[in-house]
C-alpha positions as CSV (number, residue, x, y, z in Angstrom):
1,M,262.6,101.3,103.8
2,I,259.1,102.8,103.8
3,N,260.1,106.3,102.8
4,P,262.6,106.5,99.9
5,G,265.5,108.8,100.7
6,A,265.3,108.3,104.5
7,R,282.0,95.3,97.8
8,R,283.9,94.1,96.3
9,R,283.1,93.0,92.7
10,G,283.3,89.3,93.6
11,V,281.0,89.6,96.5
12,A,278.5,91.7,94.5
13,A,278.5,89.2,91.7
14,T,278.1,86.3,94.1
15,L,274.9,87.9,95.5
16,L,273.6,88.5,92.0
17,A,274.2,85.0,90.8
18,V,273.3,83.0,93.9
19,A,270.0,85.0,94.2
20,W,269.3,85.8,90.6
21,I,265.7,84.9,90.0
22,L,263.4,87.9,90.7
23,L,259.9,86.8,91.7
24,A,257.6,88.3,89.1
25,P,253.9,88.8,89.8
26,G,252.3,85.4,89.6
27,P,249.0,84.2,88.1
28,L,245.7,85.2,89.6
29,R,245.9,82.5,92.3
30,A,249.3,83.8,93.6
31,G,248.1,85.4,96.9
32,P,250.5,85.1,99.8
33,P,254.2,84.8,98.9
34,A,255.7,81.3,98.8
35,R,259.0,82.6,100.3
36,Y,258.8,85.5,102.7
37,S,260.6,87.1,105.7
38,V,259.0,88.5,108.8
39,A,260.2,91.5,110.8
40,N,258.8,92.6,114.1
41,W,258.9,95.9,116.0
42,G,258.0,96.6,119.6
43,P,259.1,98.8,122.5
44,E,262.6,97.3,122.3
45,Q,262.9,98.6,118.7
46,G,261.7,102.1,119.6
47,L,257.9,101.7,119.2
48,R,256.4,103.4,122.2
49,S,253.2,101.3,122.2
50,S,252.8,97.6,121.6
51,A,249.1,98.0,120.9
52,V,248.8,99.1,117.2
53,I,245.1,99.7,116.4
54,S,245.3,101.3,112.9
55,L,247.8,101.5,110.0
56,L,248.0,103.7,107.0
57,Q,250.7,104.4,104.4
58,S,250.3,108.0,103.3
59,A,251.0,109.4,99.8
60,D,254.5,110.6,100.8
61,G,255.5,107.0,101.7
62,Y,255.5,107.1,105.5
63,L,253.7,104.5,107.6
64,W,251.4,105.9,110.2
65,L,250.5,103.9,113.3
66,G,247.5,104.6,115.5
67,T,248.3,103.4,119.0
68,V,247.0,103.7,122.6
69,K,249.8,106.2,123.1
70,G,249.1,108.5,120.2
71,L,249.9,108.7,116.5
72,I,253.4,107.5,115.4
73,R,255.1,107.9,112.0
74,F,257.6,105.3,110.8
75,D,260.1,105.9,108.0
76,G,261.4,102.3,107.9
77,V,264.1,103.0,110.5
78,H,262.8,105.4,113.2
79,F,259.5,105.7,115.0
80,T,258.5,109.4,115.5
81,P,255.6,110.3,117.8
82,F,253.3,112.9,116.3
83,Q,253.4,116.0,118.4
84,S,251.4,119.2,117.8
85,E,251.5,122.4,119.9
86,D,248.2,123.4,118.4
87,A,246.5,120.2,119.5
88,P,248.1,118.9,122.7
89,W,245.0,116.8,123.3
90,L,246.0,114.6,120.3
91,N,249.5,113.9,121.4
92,N,248.7,111.0,123.7
93,S,245.2,110.1,122.5
94,T,244.2,106.5,121.6
95,V,244.1,106.6,117.8
96,V,241.6,104.1,116.5
97,R,241.1,105.1,112.8
98,L,243.2,106.6,110.1
99,F,242.2,107.8,106.6
100,E,243.9,109.9,103.9
101,D,241.8,111.7,101.3
102,R,242.8,112.7,97.7
103,R,244.1,116.0,98.9
104,Q,246.5,114.2,101.2
105,R,244.7,115.3,104.4
106,L,245.1,112.8,107.2
107,W,241.9,112.1,109.2
108,I,242.5,110.8,112.7
109,G,239.8,109.2,114.8
110,T,240.4,108.8,118.5
111,A,238.7,106.8,121.2
112,G,237.5,109.7,123.3
113,D,239.0,113.0,121.9
114,G,237.0,113.3,118.7
115,V,238.2,113.6,115.1
116,A,241.2,115.6,113.9
117,V,242.4,116.5,110.4
118,V,246.0,117.2,109.6
119,R,247.1,119.1,106.5
120,E,250.6,120.4,106.0
121,G,251.3,120.0,109.7
122,L,248.3,122.0,110.9
123,V,245.7,120.2,113.0
124,T,242.0,121.0,112.9
125,R,239.5,119.5,115.3
126,L,236.1,118.6,114.0
127,D,233.0,119.3,116.1
128,L,230.8,116.3,115.9
129,G,229.0,117.0,119.2
130,P,229.7,115.9,122.8
131,A,229.1,112.2,122.0
132,A,232.0,112.1,119.6
133,R,234.3,112.6,122.5
134,T,233.3,109.3,124.1
135,R,234.3,105.8,123.3
136,E,230.9,105.1,121.9
137,G,231.1,108.1,119.6
138,R,234.5,107.2,118.2
139,L,235.2,107.4,114.4
140,A,234.5,103.9,113.0
141,A,234.7,104.5,109.2
142,A,235.5,107.1,106.6
143,G,235.3,107.5,102.9
144,E,235.6,110.2,100.2
145,A,233.0,110.9,97.5
146,A,233.7,111.8,93.9
147,D,233.0,115.5,94.7
148,G,235.7,115.5,97.4
149,A,233.4,115.5,100.4
150,V,234.6,113.2,103.2
151,W,231.9,111.1,105.0
152,L,232.4,109.9,108.5
153,A,230.6,107.3,110.5
154,T,230.8,106.9,114.3
155,A,230.4,103.8,116.3
156,D,227.1,104.9,117.8
157,G,225.4,105.5,114.4
158,L,226.1,109.1,113.4
159,L,226.8,109.7,109.7
160,V,228.1,113.1,108.7
161,R,229.4,114.8,105.5
162,H,232.4,117.2,105.6
163,A,232.9,119.5,102.7
164,E,234.3,123.0,102.3
165,E,235.2,123.1,105.9
166,T,231.6,122.5,106.9
167,T,230.3,119.4,108.7
168,R,226.7,118.4,108.1
169,E,224.8,115.6,109.9
170,I,223.2,113.2,107.4
171,L,221.9,110.4,109.7
172,A,221.4,110.9,113.4
173,R,222.2,108.4,116.1
174,R,219.4,105.8,116.5
175,G,219.4,102.9,118.9
176,G,218.6,99.3,118.2
177,E,220.2,99.2,114.7
178,G,223.1,97.0,115.7
179,K,226.5,97.8,114.1
180,F,227.5,101.3,113.0
181,P,227.1,102.3,109.3
182,E,230.0,101.4,107.1
183,V,231.4,104.1,104.7
184,M,233.5,103.0,101.8
185,S,235.0,104.6,98.7
186,T,235.3,102.3,95.7
187,P,238.0,102.7,93.0
188,D,235.4,104.1,90.5
189,G,234.8,107.1,92.8
190,E,231.4,106.0,94.2
191,L,230.8,106.3,97.9
192,W,228.8,103.4,99.5
193,V,227.1,103.3,102.9
194,C,226.1,100.1,104.6
195,R,223.4,100.2,107.3
196,G,222.1,96.9,108.6
197,L,221.4,94.7,105.5
198,E,221.2,97.5,103.0
199,L,224.0,99.0,100.8
200,S,223.3,102.5,99.4
201,T,225.3,104.9,97.2
202,V,225.5,108.6,97.9
203,R,223.3,110.5,95.4
204,P,225.3,113.5,94.1
205,G,223.7,116.9,94.5
206,A,221.0,115.8,96.9
207,S,220.1,118.6,99.3
208,A,217.7,116.9,101.7
209,A,219.2,114.4,104.1
210,A,216.5,111.9,103.3
211,D,217.5,112.0,99.6
212,V,221.2,111.5,100.0
213,L,221.3,107.7,100.2
214,Q,220.1,105.7,97.3
215,P,219.5,102.0,98.2
216,R,221.2,99.7,95.7
217,L,221.8,96.2,97.2
218,T,220.6,93.9,99.9
219,L,223.1,91.6,101.5
220,P,222.7,87.9,100.8
221,E,221.0,85.4,103.1
222,G,219.8,88.2,105.4
223,R,223.1,88.1,107.3
224,R,224.7,91.2,108.9
225,P,228.3,91.6,107.7
226,D,231.1,90.7,109.9
227,Y,233.2,92.7,107.5
228,L,232.7,94.5,104.2
229,L,235.5,95.7,102.0
230,P,235.5,97.3,98.5
231,C,237.4,95.3,95.8
232,A,239.9,97.0,93.6
233,A,238.4,95.1,90.7
234,G,234.9,96.2,91.5
235,G,232.2,95.0,94.0
236,F,232.9,94.0,97.5
237,W,234.3,91.3,99.8
238,L,231.6,90.3,102.3
239,I,232.4,88.2,105.3
240,A,229.2,87.0,106.8
241,G,228.6,83.9,108.9
242,P,230.5,80.9,107.7
243,N,231.5,82.2,104.3
244,V,233.5,84.8,102.4
245,W,231.4,86.3,99.6
246,R,232.1,88.2,96.4
247,L,229.4,90.7,95.9
248,G,228.9,92.6,92.7
249,T,227.5,96.1,92.3
250,N,224.7,94.5,90.2
251,G,223.5,92.4,93.1
252,E,225.2,89.2,92.0
253,A,226.7,87.2,95.0
254,R,228.7,84.1,95.1
255,V,230.5,82.3,97.9
256,F,234.3,82.7,97.4
257,A,235.4,80.4,100.2
258,A,234.4,79.0,103.6
259,C,235.8,81.0,106.5
260,P,238.9,79.0,107.7
261,W,238.9,80.6,111.1
262,R,236.8,79.4,114.1
263,P,233.6,81.2,114.8
264,Y,232.7,83.3,117.9
265,P,234.3,84.3,120.2
266,N,237.0,84.5,117.5
267,Q,236.1,87.6,115.4
268,V,237.1,89.3,112.2
269,T,238.8,92.5,113.3
270,C,240.2,93.9,110.0
271,A,240.7,93.1,106.3
272,C,242.5,94.6,103.3
273,E,243.5,93.6,99.8
274,D,247.1,92.9,98.6
275,R,248.4,94.6,95.4
276,D,246.9,91.8,93.2
277,G,243.4,92.2,94.7
278,H,243.6,89.1,97.0
279,L,241.9,89.2,100.4
280,V,243.8,89.4,103.7
281,V,241.8,89.0,106.9
282,G,242.8,89.6,110.5
283,T,241.2,87.9,113.5
284,S,241.1,88.3,117.2
285,Q,242.4,84.8,118.1
286,E,244.0,83.1,115.1
287,G,246.2,85.7,113.4
288,V,246.1,86.5,109.7
289,F,244.5,84.6,106.8
290,W,245.9,85.5,103.3
291,F,243.8,84.2,100.4
292,D,244.9,83.5,96.9
293,G,242.7,83.9,93.8
294,V,240.9,80.6,94.1
295,G,239.9,80.6,97.7
296,T,242.8,78.7,99.4
297,H,244.7,80.5,102.1
298,R,247.9,80.7,104.2
299,Q,247.7,81.4,107.9
300,F,250.2,83.6,109.7
301,S,250.1,83.2,113.5
302,T,252.2,82.6,116.6
303,A,252.7,79.0,115.5
304,R,255.4,80.3,113.2
305,D,255.5,83.9,112.2
306,L,253.8,86.4,114.6
307,P,254.4,87.4,118.2
308,L,250.7,87.6,118.9
309,N,247.4,86.3,117.3
310,Y,245.2,89.3,118.3
311,I,245.2,91.4,115.1
312,L,243.9,94.9,115.1
313,A,245.1,96.4,111.8
314,L,246.3,95.4,108.3
315,C,247.9,97.5,105.6
316,V,249.7,96.6,102.3
317,D,252.3,99.1,101.3
318,R,253.2,100.1,97.7
319,E,256.0,97.6,97.7
320,G,253.6,94.8,98.4
321,S,254.6,94.1,102.0
322,L,251.9,93.3,104.5
323,W,251.9,95.3,107.8
324,I,250.2,93.8,110.8
325,G,249.2,95.7,113.9
326,M,248.5,93.7,117.1
327,D,247.0,94.2,120.5
328,G,250.2,93.9,122.5
329,G,252.5,92.5,119.8
330,G,253.6,95.8,118.2
331,V,253.8,95.7,114.4
332,S,255.0,93.1,112.0
333,R,255.9,93.1,108.3
334,I,255.6,90.2,106.0
335,T,257.8,90.7,102.9
336,A,258.1,88.4,99.8
337,Q,261.7,87.3,99.3
338,T,262.9,89.0,96.2
339,F,265.5,86.4,95.3
340,H,265.5,82.6,95.0
341,V,268.7,80.9,96.1
342,L,270.4,78.4,93.8
343,E,271.2,75.9,96.6
344,A,273.3,73.6,94.2
345,L,276.0,76.3,94.0
346,G,276.7,76.1,97.7
347,S,279.2,78.7,98.8
348,K,281.0,79.1,95.4
349,T,282.2,82.5,94.5
350,V,280.4,83.7,91.4
351,Q,282.5,86.2,89.5
352,S,280.3,86.9,86.5
353,V,276.7,86.3,85.3
354,C,275.2,86.7,81.8
355,E,271.9,85.7,80.2
356,D,271.8,84.1,76.8
357,P,269.1,84.6,74.1
358,A,267.3,81.4,75.1
359,G,266.8,82.6,78.7
360,G,269.6,80.5,80.2
361,L,272.1,81.9,82.6
362,W,275.9,81.5,82.3
363,L,277.8,81.7,85.6
364,G,281.6,82.2,85.9
365,I,282.9,80.6,89.1
366,F,286.3,81.6,90.6
367,G,288.1,78.2,90.9
368,G,285.0,76.4,89.8
369,G,284.7,76.8,86.0
370,V,281.6,77.6,84.1
371,Y,278.0,76.6,84.9
372,H,274.8,76.9,82.8
373,Y,271.4,77.3,84.4
374,Q,268.1,76.8,82.6
375,N,264.7,75.3,83.4
376,E,265.6,74.7,87.0
377,V,268.7,72.6,85.9
378,L,272.2,73.7,86.9
379,A,275.0,72.0,84.9
380,Q,278.8,72.5,84.8
381,V,280.1,73.0,81.3
382,G,283.0,70.6,80.5
383,L,286.3,71.3,78.8
384,R,287.5,70.1,75.5
385,Q,291.1,71.1,75.9
386,G,293.2,68.6,77.8
387,E,295.9,71.0,78.8
388,L,293.4,73.2,80.6
389,E,292.2,72.4,84.1
390,R,288.5,71.7,84.7
391,H,288.4,74.1,87.7
392,L,289.2,77.3,86.0
393,N,289.5,80.6,87.7
394,V,286.8,82.4,85.6
395,A,287.0,86.2,85.7
396,A,284.1,87.0,83.3
397,V,281.5,85.5,81.0
398,Q,279.7,87.3,78.2
399,V,277.2,86.1,75.6
400,D,277.5,87.9,72.3
401,P,274.5,88.8,70.0
402,G,274.9,85.5,68.2
403,G,274.4,83.5,71.4
404,I,278.0,82.4,71.9
405,P,279.3,82.6,75.4
406,W,282.8,84.0,75.9
407,V,284.8,83.0,78.9
408,A,287.7,84.9,80.3
409,I,290.0,82.9,82.7
410,Q,293.1,83.5,84.7
411,S,295.6,81.1,83.0
412,R,298.4,82.0,85.4
413,P,299.2,84.9,87.7
414,G,298.9,88.2,85.7
415,H,297.8,86.4,82.5
416,G,294.5,85.6,81.0
417,L,293.0,83.5,78.2
418,L,289.8,84.1,76.2
419,L,287.7,81.0,75.5
420,Q,284.4,80.1,74.0
421,A,281.7,77.8,75.4
422,R,279.9,75.9,72.6
423,E,278.9,72.4,71.5
424,G,278.8,71.3,75.2
425,G,282.4,72.3,75.9
426,I,284.8,75.2,76.4
427,W,287.2,75.8,73.5
428,R,290.3,77.9,72.9
429,V,289.8,80.6,70.3
430,P,292.3,80.5,67.4
431,G,294.4,83.6,67.2
432,F,294.0,84.4,70.9
433,G,297.1,83.7,73.0
434,E,297.7,84.8,76.5
435,I,297.0,88.4,77.2
436,G,297.0,90.5,80.4
437,E,294.8,89.5,83.3
438,I,291.2,89.9,82.1
439,S,288.8,91.7,84.4
440,G,285.7,92.1,82.3
441,L,283.9,91.4,79.0
442,F,281.3,93.4,77.1
443,T,279.6,93.2,73.7
444,D,278.3,96.5,72.3
445,H,275.2,97.0,70.1
446,T,277.3,96.4,66.9
447,G,278.4,93.0,68.2
448,R,282.0,93.9,69.0
449,L,283.6,92.2,71.9
450,W,285.4,94.5,74.4
451,V,288.0,93.0,76.7
452,A,289.0,94.8,79.9
453,T,292.5,94.0,81.3
454,R,294.8,95.5,83.8
455,Q,297.0,96.6,80.8
456,G,294.2,98.4,79.0
457,L,291.1,97.9,76.9
458,G,291.0,95.4,74.0
459,L,288.6,95.3,71.1
460,G,287.7,92.4,68.8
461,S,285.9,92.4,65.5
462,K,282.2,91.9,64.8
463,A,282.9,88.5,63.3
464,I,285.0,87.3,66.3
465,G,282.1,85.1,67.3
466,S,282.4,83.1,64.1
467,C,285.6,81.3,65.3
468,T,285.3,77.5,64.9
469,P,286.5,74.9,67.4
470,P,290.0,73.4,67.0
471,G,290.3,70.9,64.1
472,R,288.2,73.0,61.8
473,V,289.4,75.6,59.3
474,C,289.1,79.1,60.7
475,P,289.3,81.7,57.9
476,P,291.8,84.4,59.0
477,T,289.4,87.2,58.0
478,M,286.8,85.8,60.4
479,C,289.2,85.5,63.3
480,A,290.5,88.9,64.0
481,P,292.3,88.8,67.3
482,W,291.8,91.5,69.9
483,R,293.7,94.7,69.6
484,K,294.7,97.0,72.4
485,M,293.1,100.4,72.4
486,P,295.7,103.3,72.2
487,R,296.2,105.0,75.5
488,A,295.1,108.3,73.9
489,A,291.8,106.8,72.8
490,C,291.2,105.4,76.3
491,G,291.9,108.8,77.8
492,S,289.5,110.5,75.5
493,A,286.8,107.9,76.2
494,R,287.2,108.5,80.0
495,A,286.9,112.2,79.4
496,A,283.7,111.6,77.3
497,V,282.0,109.7,80.1
498,G,283.2,112.1,82.7
């Protein structure tokens, strides 16, 4: 779900235990997820256009899609076309660029209808001259300076500054310069402009247009960039010729990796960073290339994951999922799988799960006994009591503060036993006979063991974990059996917690 807000105990526990290992953020080389799922949306799923040219997740959590049939908002379930009575020209425009500034204004660049700004539902159309309402004058890049001014670059070379509801031309359109100027906001608040082979920063407070841009860097090897992207960690990703470069703001440049995609006519169409600062690149013929921290990559394409290889837009949302806009393939989402499945458990029903102080995991299986999982090894814990069956109906497991696992089983219909797992086996606990059917175990912060049964709530002593296995002397003072809580006490407890 992009925008927040838009069973049974055995089943829930099964899901928790069988898929228990949360994938934590990996080391610097992590990059693309090792386990992932892919979801695709197109006209059959309610997306009115299969050509998605631009993507943006706004501050309120919605995903915005710029398409050949207008602007569309996605809440994770429904696609809603953007409609404005104040700007009917925008309703079906081809949206080629999206940008959100720090004031949460949404900037919309179209392929023939100019530039619009949306704030709190109100649409304002910017006047960038007649050329801005042509395909050649479409919005190509946008960025925000530290002073809050928004800079816009058009595909035919116009560079303008918009501040305090006023738009001022900085650089006019000039032919023969090749690609349009890039405008990029870096995490430190600086605004960078790339024209040709030169990277400049915007000089704060400059009044004359000629003094606004301060040259800082020259791109390496005299190559025009195929793509230039600010790094969250500082500097830039530069894709030029056969290589991907890391470019520092001090002018230092190093080759990060060779481009794994084929050259022209295959082109780099878009790029972004994932949440860990790793580069993701979209191409026109070979899908997506997601790099890790040391320059290796994984390719996502029609060979396995995507409906189409022509990529137009990329966006990583705040949950870390990668959204991919395609020219005719709609939009796809690549999501890391949150859980890792313990295949060795098969289809066993896991009733209870508890972690021990050493980082191991204790699993109670209904009809399957007790298992311990640690360091990728799953082992069934044996029994040391001949009169008990190996395949116990385990209702609950709980590890006390001393690291001793307690096991509640169904000994016969309506009756339960409390056991301990220690010294490689499962032992009966002296002083504990059959009690009512046990449904749960819990140890509080004082170390006391609480036993939930269908007949009420039982409580053991702090020292209950000191019981010794059969054959050894168990001091009576250390083996206080459980006692049933008075009904009145249970009632007052329920009242206390509401």
